[in-house]
GUZA-815420 format. One record per residue (C-alpha): residue in three letters; x negated, y negated, z negated. Coordinates in pm, 1 decimal, always signed. Each point is the difference from the previous one (the first is absolute). Last residue first. Example, Ala and Ser with C-alpha at 12.3 -4.5 7.8 and 13.67 -1.06 7.14 Angstrom:
<rs>
R   residuo         xx         yy         zz
R       SER    -1367.0     +106.0     -714.0
R       ALA     +137.0     +344.0      -66.0
</rs>
This chain:
<rs>
R   residuo         xx         yy         zz
R       LEU     +468.4     +268.5     +196.9
R       ARG     +194.5     +317.2      +84.5
R       GLY     +346.6     -153.7      +53.2
R       GLY      -20.1       +6.1     +378.0
R       GLY     -330.2     -181.0      -14.8
R       VAL     +102.6     -352.9      +93.7
R       SER     +357.2      +38.9     -122.6
R       ALA     -127.4      +95.1     -345.2
R       VAL     -174.0     -337.0      -32.7
R       ALA     +316.3     -187.6      +93.1
R       ALA     +212.0     +213.1     -233.0
R       ALA     -232.8      -68.3     -293.4
R       LEU       +8.3     -372.3      +77.2
R       ASP     +378.5       +4.4      +30.1
R       ALA      +31.6     +165.4     -341.9
R       ALA     -245.4     -244.9     -157.8
R       VAL     +186.4     -294.2     +154.6
R       ALA     +327.9     +131.9     -141.0
R       GLU     -150.3      +37.9     -348.1
R       PRO     -156.7     -346.2      +11.1
R       THR     +344.4     -143.5      +80.1
R       GLN      +32.6     -133.9     +351.5
R       ASP     -148.8     -276.3     +212.4
R       GLY     -314.6     +203.1      +71.6
R       ASP     +129.4     +146.1     +325.4
R       VAL     -264.2     +247.4     +114.7
R       VAL     -194.7      -14.4     +327.8
R       ARG     -194.3     +299.1     +136.1
R       PHE     -324.6      +62.1     +187.7
R       THR     -123.6     +359.7      +46.1
R       PRO     +100.1      +18.3     +368.2
R       ARG     -230.7     -296.9      +63.5
R       MET     +135.3     -291.7     +199.9
R       ARG      +26.7     -232.8     -298.8
R       TYR     -347.7      +52.7     -146.5
R       TYR     -209.7     -266.1     +173.1
R       GLU     +305.7     -224.8      +41.4
R       VAL      +50.8       +3.6     -375.7
R       LEU     -367.4      -88.3      -48.2
R       PRO      +18.3     -287.9     +248.1
R       GLU     +301.4     -141.7     -193.7
R       THR     -178.8      +45.3     -333.0
R       GLN     -191.4     -325.8      -30.1
R       ARG     +264.0     -234.2     +135.3
R       ALA     +282.7     +160.5     -198.3
R       TYR     -206.6       +3.3     -320.1
R       VAL      -87.6     -367.9      +38.9
R       GLN     +367.0      -84.1      +51.7
R       LEU      +98.3     +201.2     -307.4
R       ARG     -267.1     -171.4     -209.0
R       GLU     +120.3     -341.6     +117.0
R       ARG     +358.9      +83.0      -91.7
R       VAL     -107.6     +118.0     -345.6
R       VAL     -207.4     -312.1      -63.8
R       GLU     +293.0     -227.7      +80.8
R       VAL     +250.5     +202.7     -203.7
R       SER     -226.7      +15.6     -305.9
R       ASP     -151.1     +342.8      -72.3
R       ASP     -364.5      -98.9      -50.1
R       ARG      +12.4      -27.5     -379.1
R       ARG     +159.5     +341.1      -40.3
R       PRO     +292.0       +7.4     -242.7
R       VAL      -48.1     +188.2     -331.2
R       LEU      +58.9     +355.3     -123.3
R       THR     -113.3      +86.7     -352.4
R       GLY     -203.5     +315.7      -53.8
R       GLY     +123.1     +356.4      -48.3
R       CYS     -319.1     +142.1     +151.2
R       ARG      +96.1     +163.6     +327.1
R       GLU     +376.3      -46.7      +13.6
R       CYS      -30.4     -372.3      -65.0
R       VAL     +320.5     -126.3     -160.1
R       THR     +310.0     -162.0     +157.2
R       VAL      +58.2     +209.6     +311.5
R       GLY     +298.1     -115.8     +206.8
R       PRO     -193.4      -59.3     +319.5
R       PRO     -327.8     +197.5      +20.2
R       ALA     -279.4     -118.3     -229.2
R       THR     -346.7      -87.8     +130.2
R       TRP     -275.1     +129.1     -230.4
R       GLY     -253.1     -269.2      -97.5
R       CYS     -132.3     +180.3     -309.1
R       ASN      +87.3     -234.4     -289.3
R       ALA     +223.9     -275.6     +136.1
R       CYS     +196.4     +264.7     +188.6
R       ILE     +145.4     -134.2     +322.9
R       ARG     +338.9     -146.9      +86.9
R       ARG     +163.1      -68.3     +334.6
R       LEU     +294.1     -240.8      +26.5
R       THR     -165.6     -225.2     +257.9
R       LEU     -122.3     +312.0     +176.4
R       ARG     +338.5     +166.8      +31.8
R       GLU     +182.7     -302.9     +133.6
R       VAL     -276.0      -77.3     +248.4
R       LEU       +2.6     +364.7     +107.9
R       ARG     +375.9       -9.5      +51.9
R       GLU      -37.7     -308.3     +215.7
R       GLU     -272.7     +169.3     +205.8
R       PRO     +203.5     +308.4      +90.6
R       VAL     -152.8     +325.5     -138.4
R       GLU     -224.3     +251.6     +178.2
R       ILE     -199.7     +295.2     -128.1
R       SER     -248.6     +108.3     +267.6
R       VAL      -95.8     +365.6       -6.6
R       VAL     -314.4     +144.3     +157.9
R       VAL      -67.0     +374.2       -7.3
R       ILE     -362.0      +93.4      +67.3
R       PRO       +8.0     +332.9     +175.7
R       ARG     -246.8     +287.9      -34.3
R       GLY     -201.5      +43.4     +317.3
R       ASP     -338.8      -58.3     -159.1
R       ASP      -71.5     -366.5      +78.2
R       PHE      +33.2     -115.8     -359.2
R       VAL     -294.9     -240.1      -23.4
R       ASP      +46.7     -128.8     +354.6
R       ASP     +371.5      -65.6      -47.5
R       LEU      -72.5     -190.9     -321.2
R       ALA     -259.4     -209.3     +183.7
R       ARG     +255.8      -80.5     +268.7
R       ALA     +248.7     -113.8     -264.3
R       GLN     -264.7     -219.4     -167.1
R       ALA      -80.3     -168.2     +331.6
R       VAL     +373.6      -46.9      +64.1
R       THR      +27.0     -191.8     -325.4
R       ARG     +168.9      +58.2     -333.1
R       PRO      -71.6     +371.8      -34.3
R       PHE      +41.9      +39.7     -290.1
R       GLY     +230.9     -156.7     -257.2
R       ASP     +146.1     +320.0     -142.7
R       LEU     -146.4     +321.2     +140.5
R       VAL     +167.7     +320.4     -115.4
R       PHE     -235.5     +295.0      -17.1
R       GLY      -66.5     +352.7     +118.5
R       SER     -126.8     +341.7      -99.8
R       GLY     -361.8     -111.4      -30.2
R       ALA      +91.8     -324.0     -173.6
R       ASP      -77.5     +137.2     -347.0
R       LYS     -346.7     +108.0     +114.2
R       ARG     -125.2     -346.3      +90.4
R       GLY      -55.0      -98.6     +361.8
R       LEU     +307.4     -222.3       +0.9
R       ARG     -167.6     -230.4     -251.5
R       GLU     -323.2      -31.3     +199.5
R       THR     +196.8      -70.1     +318.3
R       VAL     +201.5     -269.1     -181.3
R       ILE     -312.2     -178.1     -126.9
R       GLY     -179.1      +20.3     +336.1
R       ILE     +303.9     -117.6     +195.4
R       MET      +38.5     -296.7     -234.4
R       THR     -364.5      -97.5      +39.3
R       ASP       +9.4      +30.8     +378.2
R       ASP     +334.6     -180.8      +30.4
R       ASP     -102.6     -308.0     -197.7
R       VAL     +121.3      -74.0     -352.9
R       LEU     +191.9     -327.3      +10.4
R       ARG     -192.6     -305.5     -117.5
R       GLY      +11.8     -195.3     -326.6
R       ALA     -374.6      +16.8      -62.6
R       ASP      +63.7     +228.0     -297.0
R       MET     +192.9     +226.7     +237.5
R       ILE     -297.9      +38.2     +234.6
R       ALA     -249.1      +54.4     -281.8
R       LYS     +231.9     +253.6     -160.5
R       ALA      +38.7     +191.9     +327.6
R       ARG     -377.6      +27.5      +41.4
R       ARG      -43.2     +112.1     -359.1
R       GLY     +271.5     +262.0      +49.3
R       LEU     -159.4     +122.6     +321.8
R       GLU     -332.0      +47.7     -178.2
R       SER     +175.2     +160.8     -294.8
R       GLY      +51.5     -199.0     -319.4
R       ALA     +263.6     +235.5     -137.0
R       GLN     +214.3     -298.4     -101.8
R       VAL      -11.4     -143.5     +352.9
R       ALA      +80.1     +336.0     +158.2
R       ASP     +288.6      +58.8     -241.6
R       ARG     +145.9     -347.4      +63.2
R       LEU      -19.2      +54.8     +374.8
R       ILE     +148.9     +346.3      -46.6
R       ASP     +300.7     -136.8     -185.7
R       GLY      +73.7     -285.1     +241.3
R       THR      -41.3     +228.0     +299.9
R       SER     +255.3     +240.7     -142.0
R       VAL      -63.5     +371.4      +48.6
R       ARG     +291.8     +202.7     -131.7
R       PRO     -144.6     +339.0      -75.1
R       VAL     +172.1     +324.5     +105.1
R       GLY     +236.9     +220.1     -198.8
R       ARG     +288.9      -39.4     +241.5
R       ALA     +248.3     -146.1     -250.9
R       ARG     -268.3     -221.4     -156.0
R       ALA     -105.2     -131.5     +339.6
R       PHE     +358.6      -80.0      +96.3
R       ARG      +69.6     -190.9     -321.1
R       GLU     -324.1     -194.5      +11.1
R       ALA      +48.6      -93.9     +364.0
R       GLN     +363.4      -94.1      -58.1
R       THR      -82.1     -232.6     -288.9
R       GLY     -291.0     -155.3     +187.4
R       LYS     +205.4      -54.0     +314.5
R       GLY     +291.5     -169.6     -172.3
R       VAL      +62.4     -249.4     +281.7
R       GLY     -105.7     -296.9     -208.6
R       PRO     -307.7      -81.7     +206.4
R       PRO      +31.0     +128.8     +357.0
R       GLY      -11.7     +366.7     +101.6
R       PHE     -243.6     +287.9      +20.7
R       LEU      -28.5     +366.8      -79.5
R       VAL     -268.4     +218.1     +153.9
R       LEU      +63.5     +363.8      -79.9
R       ARG     -237.3     +291.9      +30.8
R       MET     +155.2     +321.8     -121.8
</rs>
């Protein structure tokens, strides 16, 4: 099981990735998490990424590809993985294809939600003040550590709309890169988390006749 899951901010991608990975017994590989791990571990790639981020720049493709490739080479990812936040560029997608060019499919699912619904969701979003976990709608206490949920500083309407526009510009080439593949699917994210999870599972099963 190799699943690439992507969608704009507020679509519920992280929640669905974690849920799907847990159900399948494979790791959820989040770029945010592995960047933090690489920096804390002090690896060569981690030091390079830290220097870039400390300078206020985005981590370049080569560094990001190296960090993700190292993570996916670990034993726990041998039977599969769910990628959350990678690839973000066509160059990263091509690198992923090169690394896993063994005939086993990479399933790509785009979770989509209308922009106005995303703005509504994001301006109401809450994160844990202690561990940074993002809470799904309706949750009042952090499910990871029991911490207090607070609004995100960057979730004003103006900032949210700009982030969505940036995402659309950056990912449009990526969607086009994957769209014509028989392993590409789209899931309606404007549903309850349970309904999205069911549609995601069905979408993945439809790629491999239920075997994936």
